[in-house]
C-alpha positions, 0 to 999 in steps of 0.5 A: 386397933384400926380394924376395931375402930372401923368395926365400932363405927360400922356397928354404931352407924347401923344402930343409928340407922335402924333405931331412927324414928320414922320420918314419915307421918301418916293420917288416914281418912275417908271422905264421902263422895255420894251415898255409898262412894268414898275416897280413902285418903292416905296422907303422908307428911315427910320430914326433910330431907327424907322422901318416899316413892310413888305407888306406881310401878315403872319398869325401871324402878327399884323402890315403890310404895305398896298400898293394899286393902284387905278383901271384904265382901262389904267394900268394893275396891277396884279403882286405880290409886291416885296420887297428889303431890309434887312427883320428883323424877331423878335419874340415878346413873350408878343404878341406871334407873329413874327414881320417882318419889315425893318429898314433904307430903303426898296423898294416895287416894283410892275410891271405894264403894261401900255395899249396904248401909251399915258402918264398915271398917276397911283395913289395909297396909302401907309398905314404904321405904324412906330415903334421904339421898345418903341412906334408906331406912328399912322397909316399914309396914304400917297397918291401918283401919278406916271407917266408912259411915 
């Protein structure tokens, strides 16, 4: 009987974790800087108590946010990703590493150059893991499209 109760509890907890709605809400936009230069802004609003990880890869980092832009001959994407938000660094002794993450909100900003004058669509994906100190949700992959005009 005890084994049955433990099994049901584990299955229920797993179901709740996997069926949880996404605590990270994304807004993707492009801001024109000059005639053909834009900042693509990926703004994440994160529900408390959740957090997501930096896009910068460190030697001792278990998780990080990965943002990729689809290659296109109409857009040059070769600058470093900037991040705006309150970066939290927390050493995890059981993992023997420092986790770097954002709570509440963060902006990932990438400068791109549009080639030509035509309105152009830029596609990409965001891969991220949301954690709350007790558990992490499964990896999310979110496609996005932004217009450069």
